[in-house]
C-alpha positions as CSV (number, residue, x, y, z in Angstrom):
1,M,10.9,11.4,-84.8
2,A,13.2,14.3,-85.6
3,L,13.5,18.0,-85.4
4,I,14.5,19.6,-88.7
5,W,14.2,23.3,-89.8
6,H,14.3,24.0,-93.5
7,G,12.5,27.4,-93.6
8,S,9.3,26.0,-95.0
9,V,7.6,22.7,-94.6
10,Q,4.5,21.1,-96.0
11,A,3.0,19.9,-92.8
12,D,0.4,17.2,-92.3
13,E,-0.6,18.7,-88.9
14,V,0.0,21.9,-86.9
15,V,-0.3,22.0,-83.2
16,N,-0.3,25.1,-81.1
17,M,2.3,24.5,-78.4
18,G,1.5,27.9,-77.0
19,A,2.6,28.6,-73.4
20,L,4.2,25.2,-73.1
21,A,7.2,26.8,-74.9
22,L,7.7,28.7,-71.6
23,V,6.2,26.3,-69.0
24,H,8.1,23.2,-70.1
25,P,11.6,24.6,-69.6
26,L,10.5,26.2,-66.3
27,L,9.4,22.9,-64.9
28,K,12.7,21.4,-66.0
29,E,14.6,24.2,-64.2
30,L,12.6,23.5,-61.0
31,D,13.2,19.7,-61.5
32,V,9.6,19.1,-60.6
33,A,9.3,15.6,-62.2
34,A,12.5,14.3,-60.7
35,I,11.5,15.6,-57.2
36,I,8.2,13.8,-57.4
37,D,9.8,10.6,-58.5
38,R,12.3,10.8,-55.6
39,H,9.4,10.9,-53.2
40,V,7.1,8.4,-55.0
41,P,9.3,6.2,-57.1
42,G,6.4,3.9,-58.0
43,N,6.6,0.4,-59.4
44,P,9.7,-0.2,-61.6
45,Q,7.5,-1.9,-64.1
46,Q,5.1,0.9,-64.5
47,E,5.0,2.4,-68.0
48,Y,5.3,6.0,-67.1
49,R,6.7,7.5,-63.9
50,H,4.4,9.5,-61.6
51,G,6.7,12.6,-61.9
52,E,6.3,12.7,-65.7
53,V,2.5,12.3,-65.5
54,L,2.0,14.9,-62.7
55,S,4.4,17.5,-64.2
56,L,2.4,17.2,-67.4
57,L,-0.9,17.6,-65.4
58,L,0.7,20.6,-63.7
59,A,1.6,22.1,-67.1
60,A,-2.0,21.6,-68.2
61,R,-3.2,23.7,-65.2
62,L,-0.8,26.5,-66.0
63,C,-1.6,26.6,-69.7
64,Q,-5.3,25.6,-70.1
65,P,-7.1,24.3,-67.0
66,T,-9.3,21.4,-67.8
67,A,-10.9,18.3,-66.2
68,L,-8.8,15.2,-66.0
69,V,-10.9,13.5,-68.6
70,N,-9.9,16.2,-71.1
71,V,-6.2,16.1,-70.5
72,P,-5.5,13.6,-73.3
73,A,-7.2,15.8,-75.9
74,W,-5.3,18.9,-74.6
75,A,-2.0,17.0,-74.7
76,E,-2.5,16.0,-78.4
77,K,-3.7,19.5,-79.4
78,T,-0.7,21.3,-77.8
79,G,2.1,18.8,-78.5
80,A,2.5,18.0,-74.7
81,D,2.5,14.3,-75.6
82,I,5.6,15.0,-77.7
83,L,7.4,17.1,-75.1
84,W,6.8,14.6,-72.4
85,N,7.0,11.6,-74.7
86,I,3.8,10.1,-73.4
87,P,1.2,9.2,-76.0
88,A,-2.1,11.1,-75.5
89,D,-4.1,8.0,-75.2
90,K,-2.0,6.9,-72.2
91,L,-3.1,10.0,-70.2
92,N,-6.4,8.6,-69.2
93,D,-8.1,9.7,-66.0
94,D,-7.2,6.4,-64.3
95,R,-3.5,6.9,-64.8
96,L,-3.8,10.5,-63.7
97,G,-5.8,9.4,-60.7
98,R,-3.3,6.8,-59.7
99,A,-0.5,9.4,-59.9
100,L,-2.6,11.7,-57.6
101,D,-3.1,8.8,-55.2
102,A,0.7,8.4,-55.0
103,F,1.2,12.2,-54.7
104,F,-1.2,12.3,-51.7
105,E,1.0,10.0,-49.7
106,Q,3.9,12.5,-49.9
107,R,2.1,15.7,-50.7
108,H,3.7,18.0,-48.1
109,S,7.2,16.5,-48.6
110,I,7.0,17.2,-52.3
111,L,5.7,20.7,-51.9
112,A,8.6,21.4,-49.5
113,S,11.2,20.0,-51.8
114,V,10.0,22.0,-54.8
115,T,9.9,25.1,-52.6
116,Q,13.6,24.6,-51.7
117,Q,14.4,24.2,-55.4
118,A,12.4,27.4,-56.1
119,L,14.2,29.3,-53.4
120,Q,17.5,28.3,-54.8
121,F,16.3,29.3,-58.3
122,T,15.2,32.8,-57.2
123,G,17.8,33.4,-54.5
124,L,15.1,34.1,-51.9
125,T,15.0,33.0,-48.2
126,L,12.3,32.2,-45.6
127,T,13.0,35.0,-43.3
128,R,9.3,36.2,-43.4
129,L,6.2,34.1,-44.1
130,H,2.6,35.4,-44.5
131,F,-0.2,33.0,-43.7
132,D,-3.9,33.2,-44.8
133,T,-6.7,30.8,-45.7
134,T,-9.1,30.6,-48.6
135,H,-11.9,28.2,-49.4
136,V,-12.7,26.0,-52.4
137,I,-16.4,25.1,-53.0
138,F,-17.4,21.6,-54.3
139,Y,-20.5,20.3,-55.9
140,G,-21.7,16.7,-55.8
141,A,-21.6,13.9,-53.2
142,Y,-18.5,12.9,-51.3
143,A,-19.7,10.0,-49.2
144,G,-16.2,9.0,-48.4
145,S,-15.3,12.4,-46.8
146,E,-15.2,12.0,-43.0
147,P,-14.1,14.5,-40.3
148,R,-10.4,14.4,-39.9
149,P,-9.6,13.0,-36.4
150,A,-7.7,15.0,-33.9
151,V,-4.1,14.2,-34.8
152,A,-0.9,15.4,-33.0
153,L,1.1,16.4,-36.1
154,D,4.3,16.2,-34.1
155,D,3.6,12.4,-33.8
156,V,2.8,12.0,-37.5
157,R,5.7,10.3,-39.2
158,G,4.6,11.0,-42.8
159,D,1.8,12.4,-45.0
160,S,0.3,9.0,-45.4
161,E,-0.7,9.1,-41.7
162,L,-2.5,12.4,-42.1
163,P,-6.1,11.8,-43.4
164,A,-7.6,13.8,-46.2
165,A,-9.5,17.0,-45.3
166,H,-13.3,16.7,-44.7
167,I,-15.4,18.2,-47.5
168,R,-18.3,19.6,-45.5
169,H,-20.5,22.7,-44.9
170,G,-18.5,25.8,-44.0
171,Y,-19.5,28.3,-41.3
172,L,-22.8,30.0,-42.0
173,T,-23.3,28.4,-45.4
174,N,-24.7,25.2,-46.8
175,E,-22.1,25.0,-49.5
176,R,-19.6,22.1,-49.3
177,M,-16.0,23.2,-49.2
178,V,-12.5,22.7,-47.9
179,Q,-10.2,25.4,-46.6
180,A,-6.7,25.9,-48.0
181,G,-4.1,27.3,-45.6
182,V,-1.3,29.0,-47.5
183,S,2.1,30.3,-46.4
184,A,3.9,32.6,-48.8
185,L,7.1,34.5,-49.0
186,V,6.2,38.1,-49.5
187,D,8.1,41.3,-50.3
188,E,7.5,44.5,-52.2
189,H,7.5,42.5,-55.5
190,G,4.6,40.2,-54.6
191,A,4.1,36.8,-53.1
192,I,5.4,33.3,-53.8
193,P,3.5,30.5,-52.0
194,V,5.9,28.1,-50.3
195,F,3.7,25.7,-48.5
196,N,0.0,24.8,-48.0
197,Q,-2.2,22.3,-46.3
198,I,-5.9,21.5,-46.8
199,L,-8.2,21.8,-43.9
200,D,-11.7,20.6,-43.1
201,G,-14.4,22.9,-44.6
202,N,-15.4,24.3,-41.2
203,R,-11.8,24.9,-39.9
204,N,-9.5,27.8,-40.4
205,G,-8.0,30.5,-38.2
206,F,-6.6,29.0,-35.0
207,P,-6.4,25.3,-36.1
208,G,-5.2,26.4,-39.6
209,I,-2.1,28.3,-38.4
210,R,-1.3,25.7,-35.7
211,E,-1.2,22.9,-38.2
212,Q,0.5,24.9,-40.8
213,Y,3.3,25.9,-38.4
214,Q,3.8,22.3,-37.3
215,L,4.0,21.1,-40.9
216,L,6.4,23.9,-41.8
217,K,8.8,22.9,-39.0
218,Q,8.7,19.3,-40.1
219,H,9.3,19.9,-43.8
220,L,11.3,23.1,-44.2
221,P,14.5,24.5,-42.6
222,L,13.0,27.5,-40.9
223,P,15.6,30.2,-39.9
224,N,15.9,31.3,-36.3
225,D,14.7,34.9,-37.1
226,L,11.5,33.8,-38.9
227,L,8.7,36.3,-38.7
228,M,5.2,34.9,-39.3
229,V,2.6,37.4,-40.4
230,S,-1.2,36.7,-40.2
231,D,-4.5,38.3,-39.6
232,R,-6.6,38.5,-36.4
233,G,-8.5,35.3,-37.1
234,T,-5.3,33.4,-36.2
235,F,-4.3,35.4,-33.1
236,S,-4.1,33.9,-29.7
237,A,-1.7,33.8,-26.8
238,E,-1.1,30.1,-27.7
239,H,0.0,31.0,-31.2
240,V,2.4,33.7,-30.0
241,A,3.8,31.3,-27.3
242,R,4.2,28.4,-29.8
243,L,6.4,30.4,-32.1
244,W,8.3,32.0,-29.1
245,R,9.3,28.6,-27.7
246,H,10.9,27.8,-31.1
247,G,12.8,31.1,-31.4
248,H,10.4,32.5,-34.1
249,H,8.5,35.8,-34.1
250,V,4.9,36.9,-34.6
251,L,3.3,39.9,-36.4
252,C,-0.4,39.6,-36.2
253,S,-3.4,41.9,-36.2
254,V,-5.6,41.4,-33.1
255,P,-9.3,41.9,-32.3
256,W,-9.8,45.5,-31.3
257,N,-12.0,44.9,-28.4
258,D,-9.3,42.8,-26.7
259,Y,-6.9,45.8,-26.8
260,R,-9.3,48.7,-26.5
261,G,-8.7,48.8,-22.7
262,L,-5.0,49.0,-23.1
263,Y,-5.4,51.8,-25.7
264,D,-7.7,53.8,-23.4
265,A,-5.2,53.4,-20.5
266,Q,-2.2,54.5,-22.6
267,A,-3.9,57.1,-24.9
268,P,-2.8,60.2,-23.0
269,T,0.8,59.3,-23.3
270,L,1.0,57.7,-26.8
271,Q,3.5,59.3,-29.2
272,W,2.1,59.1,-32.8
273,Q,4.3,59.1,-35.9
274,T,3.3,59.1,-39.5
275,A,3.9,55.7,-41.2
276,S,6.0,55.7,-44.3
277,Y,3.6,53.1,-45.9
278,L,1.3,54.6,-48.6
279,S,-1.0,52.7,-51.0
280,I,-0.3,52.9,-54.7
281,E,-3.2,55.3,-55.1
282,Q,-2.0,57.6,-52.3
283,R,1.5,57.7,-53.8
284,R,0.0,58.6,-57.1
285,R,-2.0,61.5,-55.5
286,R,1.2,62.9,-53.9
287,E,3.3,62.5,-57.0
288,T,0.8,64.3,-59.2
289,N,-0.2,66.9,-56.7
290,S,-3.8,65.6,-57.0
291,T,-6.6,67.6,-55.2
292,L,-8.1,64.3,-54.0
293,P,-7.9,63.6,-50.3
294,R,-4.5,62.5,-49.0
295,E,-4.9,59.7,-46.5
296,D,-2.2,58.3,-44.2
297,Y,-1.5,56.0,-41.2
298,Q,-0.3,57.0,-37.8
299,L,1.6,54.6,-35.5
300,A,2.1,54.4,-31.8
301,V,3.9,51.7,-29.9
302,V,3.3,50.3,-26.4
303,R,5.5,47.7,-24.6
304,H,3.4,44.8,-23.4
305,T,3.6,41.2,-22.2
306,L,1.6,38.1,-22.9
307,T,1.5,34.9,-20.9
308,D,2.3,31.5,-22.3
309,P,-0.8,29.5,-21.4
310,T,1.2,26.3,-21.1
311,T,4.3,27.4,-19.2
312,Q,3.0,30.7,-17.7
313,E,6.2,32.3,-18.9
314,A,5.9,36.1,-19.6
315,I,6.5,36.8,-23.3
316,P,7.6,40.4,-24.1
317,C,6.0,42.0,-27.1
318,R,4.9,45.3,-28.6
319,V,1.4,46.5,-29.4
320,I,1.4,48.7,-32.5
321,F,-1.6,50.9,-32.5
322,V,-2.6,52.1,-36.0
323,R,-4.8,55.0,-36.8
324,S,-6.0,55.2,-40.4
325,S,-7.4,58.6,-41.6
326,A,-9.4,56.9,-44.3
327,D,-10.8,54.3,-42.0
328,G,-11.6,56.9,-39.4
329,K,-13.5,59.0,-41.9
330,E,-15.4,56.0,-43.1
331,A,-16.3,54.9,-39.6
332,R,-17.7,58.4,-38.7
333,Q,-19.7,58.5,-41.9
334,R,-21.0,55.0,-41.4
335,R,-22.0,55.7,-37.7
336,E,-23.7,59.0,-38.6
337,Q,-25.6,57.3,-41.5
338,N,-26.7,54.3,-39.3
339,I,-27.7,56.6,-36.4
340,A,-29.9,58.6,-38.8
341,T,-31.4,55.5,-40.4
342,I,-32.2,54.0,-36.9
343,K,-33.7,57.3,-35.7
344,A,-35.9,57.6,-38.7
345,G,-37.0,53.9,-38.4
346,L,-37.9,54.2,-34.8
347,E,-39.9,57.4,-35.4
348,N,-41.9,55.6,-38.0
349,I,-42.5,52.7,-35.6
350,A,-43.7,55.3,-33.0
351,L,-46.2,56.7,-35.5
352,K,-47.4,53.2,-36.3
353,V,-48.1,52.6,-32.6
354,Q,-49.7,55.9,-32.2
355,R,-52.1,55.1,-35.1
356,A,-52.9,51.7,-33.4
357,H,-51.7,49.8,-36.5
358,P,-52.8,46.2,-36.4
359,R,-49.1,45.1,-36.3
360,S,-48.2,47.2,-33.2
361,D,-48.3,44.6,-30.5
362,H,-45.2,44.0,-28.5
363,A,-44.0,40.9,-30.4
364,S,-44.5,42.5,-33.8
365,I,-42.7,45.8,-32.7
366,A,-39.8,43.8,-31.3
367,R,-39.4,42.0,-34.6
368,Q,-39.5,45.3,-36.5
369,V,-36.9,46.9,-34.2
370,G,-34.7,43.9,-34.4
371,K,-34.8,44.1,-38.2
372,L,-34.1,47.8,-38.1
373,F,-31.1,47.3,-35.8
374,G,-29.7,44.4,-37.7
375,K,-26.0,44.2,-37.2
376,K,-25.4,47.9,-37.1
377,A,-22.9,48.9,-34.4
378,A,-24.9,52.1,-33.8
379,A,-27.8,50.0,-32.5
380,K,-26.1,49.9,-29.0
381,Y,-26.7,53.6,-28.6
382,F,-30.5,53.2,-28.6
383,R,-33.0,52.0,-26.0
384,W,-36.7,51.5,-26.8
385,E,-39.8,50.7,-24.8
386,L,-43.5,50.0,-25.5
387,V,-45.3,51.7,-22.6
388,P,-49.0,50.9,-21.8
389,L,-51.2,54.0,-21.7
390,T,-53.1,54.7,-18.5
391,P,-56.9,54.8,-18.6
392,A,-56.7,58.6,-18.2
393,E,-54.2,58.9,-21.1
394,R,-56.4,56.8,-23.3
395,E,-59.5,58.9,-22.5
396,A,-57.6,62.1,-23.3
397,L,-56.9,60.9,-26.8
398,P,-59.0,62.4,-29.6
399,A,-61.9,60.4,-31.0
400,V,-61.2,58.0,-33.9
401,G,-63.3,57.3,-36.9
402,R,-65.5,54.2,-37.5
403,G,-63.4,51.1,-38.1
404,F,-60.4,52.5,-36.1
405,K,-59.4,51.9,-32.5
406,R,-57.6,53.9,-30.0
407,P,-53.9,53.1,-29.3
408,S,-53.2,51.2,-26.1
409,H,-49.4,51.9,-25.9
410,R,-46.9,54.5,-26.8
411,F,-43.5,53.8,-28.3
412,T,-40.5,55.7,-26.8
413,F,-36.8,55.5,-27.5
414,T,-33.7,57.2,-26.3
415,F,-30.4,57.9,-28.0
416,D,-27.1,57.9,-25.9
417,A,-25.2,60.7,-27.6
418,D,-22.4,60.5,-25.0
419,A,-21.7,56.8,-25.8
420,A,-21.6,57.6,-29.5
421,Q,-19.1,60.5,-28.9
422,A,-17.0,58.2,-26.7
423,D,-16.8,55.6,-29.4
424,S,-15.7,58.2,-32.0
425,R,-12.4,58.3,-30.2
426,H,-11.7,54.9,-31.6
427,D,-12.6,55.6,-35.2
428,G,-10.0,54.3,-37.6
429,L,-8.0,52.5,-34.9
430,A,-6.6,49.0,-35.1
431,A,-3.8,47.1,-33.3
432,L,-1.0,44.7,-34.2
433,V,1.0,42.5,-31.8
434,T,4.6,41.5,-32.5
435,T,7.4,39.7,-30.7
436,A,9.9,40.8,-33.4
437,P,13.2,42.2,-32.0
438,L,13.3,45.9,-31.3
439,T,15.8,46.4,-34.1
440,R,12.8,46.0,-36.4
441,S,10.9,49.3,-36.2
442,A,7.2,49.6,-36.0
443,D,7.2,51.5,-39.3
444,T,9.0,48.6,-41.1
445,L,6.8,46.0,-39.5
446,F,3.6,47.9,-40.5
447,T,4.8,48.1,-44.1
448,Q,5.4,44.3,-44.0
449,F,2.0,43.6,-42.5
450,K,0.3,45.6,-45.3
451,Q,2.0,43.3,-47.8
452,Q,-0.5,40.7,-46.6
453,N,-2.6,42.0,-49.4
454,F,-0.3,40.3,-51.9
455,L,-1.3,36.9,-50.4
456,E,-5.0,37.7,-50.6
457,L,-4.5,38.7,-54.2
458,Q,-3.0,35.3,-54.8
459,H,-6.1,33.6,-53.6
460,H,-7.8,35.4,-56.5
461,Q,-5.1,34.3,-59.0
462,W,-5.5,30.7,-57.7
463,K,-9.1,30.7,-58.8
464,T,-8.8,32.6,-62.1
465,P,-5.7,32.1,-64.3
466,L,-5.1,28.7,-62.7
467,A,-8.8,27.9,-62.4
468,V,-9.3,25.7,-59.4
469,R,-12.5,24.5,-61.2
470,P,-13.3,22.2,-62.8
471,V,-12.3,19.6,-60.2
472,F,-14.1,16.3,-60.9
473,L,-12.7,13.6,-58.6
474,K,-13.9,10.5,-56.9
475,S,-12.3,10.7,-53.4
476,P,-11.3,13.2,-50.8
477,E,-7.7,12.0,-51.1
478,R,-7.6,12.8,-54.8
479,V,-9.3,16.1,-54.2
480,E,-6.6,17.1,-51.7
481,A,-3.8,15.8,-53.9
482,L,-5.0,17.9,-56.8
483,L,-5.5,21.0,-54.7
484,C,-1.9,20.6,-53.5
485,L,-0.8,20.2,-57.1
486,L,-2.7,23.4,-57.9
487,Q,-0.9,25.2,-55.2
488,L,2.3,23.9,-56.7
489,A,1.2,25.3,-60.0
490,L,0.6,28.7,-58.4
491,Q,4.1,28.6,-57.0
492,V,5.6,27.9,-60.4
493,H,3.4,30.7,-61.8
494,Q,4.8,33.2,-59.3
495,V,8.4,31.9,-59.6
496,L,8.2,32.6,-63.4
497,E,7.2,36.2,-62.7
498,R,9.8,36.8,-60.0
499,R,12.6,35.2,-62.0
500,Y,11.8,37.4,-65.0
501,R,11.9,40.6,-63.0
502,Q,15.1,39.5,-61.2
503,T,16.9,39.1,-64.5
504,L,16.0,42.5,-65.9
505,P,18.7,45.3,-65.8
506,A,18.2,48.0,-63.3
507,D,17.3,50.5,-66.0
508,A,14.7,48.3,-67.7
509,P,11.4,50.1,-68.6
510,I,8.7,50.2,-65.9
511,R,6.5,48.1,-68.1
512,E,9.0,45.3,-68.1
513,Q,9.7,45.6,-64.4
514,R,6.0,45.1,-63.7
515,M,5.6,42.2,-66.2
516,T,3.3,39.5,-64.7
517,A,3.5,35.8,-65.2
518,E,0.1,36.0,-66.9
519,S,1.4,38.5,-69.4
520,L,4.5,36.4,-70.1
521,L,2.4,33.3,-70.8
522,R,0.1,35.4,-73.0
523,E,3.1,36.3,-75.2
524,F,3.3,32.6,-76.1
525,R,-0.4,32.0,-76.7
526,V,0.5,31.3,-80.4
527,Y,3.5,29.1,-81.1
528,G,3.2,26.2,-83.4
529,L,4.9,22.8,-84.1
530,L,4.7,21.3,-87.6
531,I,4.3,17.6,-87.9
532,R,4.9,15.4,-91.0
533,R,3.9,11.8,-91.2
534,E,6.8,9.9,-92.7
535,P,7.4,6.1,-93.1
536,V,9.8,6.3,-90.1
537,G,7.1,8.0,-88.0
538,R,6.2,11.5,-87.0
539,V,8.8,14.2,-87.9
540,V,8.4,17.3,-85.8
541,Y,9.5,20.7,-86.9
542,A,9.9,23.7,-84.5
543,T,8.7,27.0,-86.0
544,R,10.4,30.3,-85.6
545,L,9.9,32.2,-82.4
546,T,8.8,35.8,-82.6
547,S,11.4,38.3,-81.6
548,R,9.5,39.0,-78.3
549,Q,9.3,35.3,-77.5
550,R,13.0,34.8,-78.2
551,R,13.9,37.7,-75.9
552,I,11.8,36.3,-73.1
553,L,13.4,32.9,-73.3
554,N,16.9,34.4,-73.5
555,Q,16.2,36.7,-70.6
556,L,15.3,33.6,-68.5
557,S,18.1,31.5,-69.9
558,F,15.5,28.9,-71.0
559,T,16.0,26.4,-73.8
560,T,14.0,27.2,-77.0
561,P,11.5,24.7,-78.3
562,A,13.9,23.7,-81.1
563,Q,16.6,22.9,-78.6
564,T,14.2,20.9,-76.4
565,L,12.9,18.9,-79.3
566,A,16.5,18.3,-80.6
567,H,17.4,16.9,-77.2
568,N,14.2,14.8,-76.7
569,L,13.6,13.3,-80.2
570,R,15.6,10.9,-82.3
571,P,17.0,12.2,-85.5
572,V,15.5,11.2,-88.9
573,P,17.3,8.2,-90.3
574,T,19.5,9.0,-93.3
575,G,20.2,7.0,-96.4
């Protein structure tokens, strides 16, 4: 095989390399195949190394997600078999499955090693990590999936000793799933996932962040000033103490009811300041002098202590109370609407009882009131009672027509307006707890907490451009291995975006500064290789890049397809 460019070629075959023109050199820069091979060297006699096979599979997920059984056809159609020098018919699902089995045995170690390479490539550090979970739903039977036994991760000597996550029903659902706990490096430019672990389908929150932190300590060099950011589903004194004992810090939202008493006690003396953080929409309204409402956040700080449940040590912290004008307005409107809805519903029930409706017995009325209240917070302001009428009251009722009967009860209800008014003082309020040093202001910490949205956005990206589905696998171990590989694909996806923005000059157009990885890959959706069948074998010709494609590759300092093929393929024999 050879790479030759003559300006025009009569090709026997054209393959659309597409986004591989960008993905292949990126995977080379991140050294993904070599990192995998260092962790799972495999049998020296095996035909193709696991690193080669899995990096090709990773490229398939980045370029055109497909089931394992369809990877050979994709490789042949795109020329991936040429770039990786693996014949398409060798990429059967058995070979891919065996590579995933090997990956499973070292999954977290591989993820951590690629992360360190990605950090070096982008110049970023692990000073702040955001944690969140997302779920992945499965269809079919996974008889081999069993609950993961309670394992002390500090005693686990390697990934091979940590069983696969249990594919099972999640909370309040009959769908079978697993949970994915993800830690990401986040700043104003977005998020780059750096580590993940797969959890049983009914586990997240407390066990998720506990296991994630233990694995992070084992596999990555965490700096002393690490700040770990997460939502209220992960908050506990145990979580705060765990990080505190290792010299790390917490920034976490907390359940409001747990800190409502502290707020009420401190409310008269709180000093509120306007936060500098504004959403993109609120910044736009201010920049354009829009007449739309201008919302903001107010912050107030209280010194506080928590107790380590293990050592009983006092842990100094700060509680940052947050008042959102938008959330406050929404809470008031929701309460007023719910109060009006409940009042109208209770009045209708009272009329039904007054008419002696057939379904006005106590059990039926209780069901109707329960349905009316539902999960509305305003329900706590109401009390109702079904009161039997005295004989005198029944006799005093007007006569009813034939076929009707006189009511035997009256329905009454009360509304506690004072309680509703008292609760209105808490509209739009939330609380954060942090053990970060006092040198980090509440305003800065709040801005960093709001960047948690970038990680939540990534959960969406994981399931759209990178298409978690289709996942057709035979064992929980292969499921977990592929999900870890998918998380690695998302890391590569975001590294591409970050690296491109980093290499732009400061005066680059805004459109370029906001270029996403998805847009970059789309620029390469059409790029072809020409293939001629010669007596010596296939001769591969790289076509010309568009000016935009060439600029992107130059900006990233990536090799061109022509350079890649010239390096990988043998020249055509002469003479």
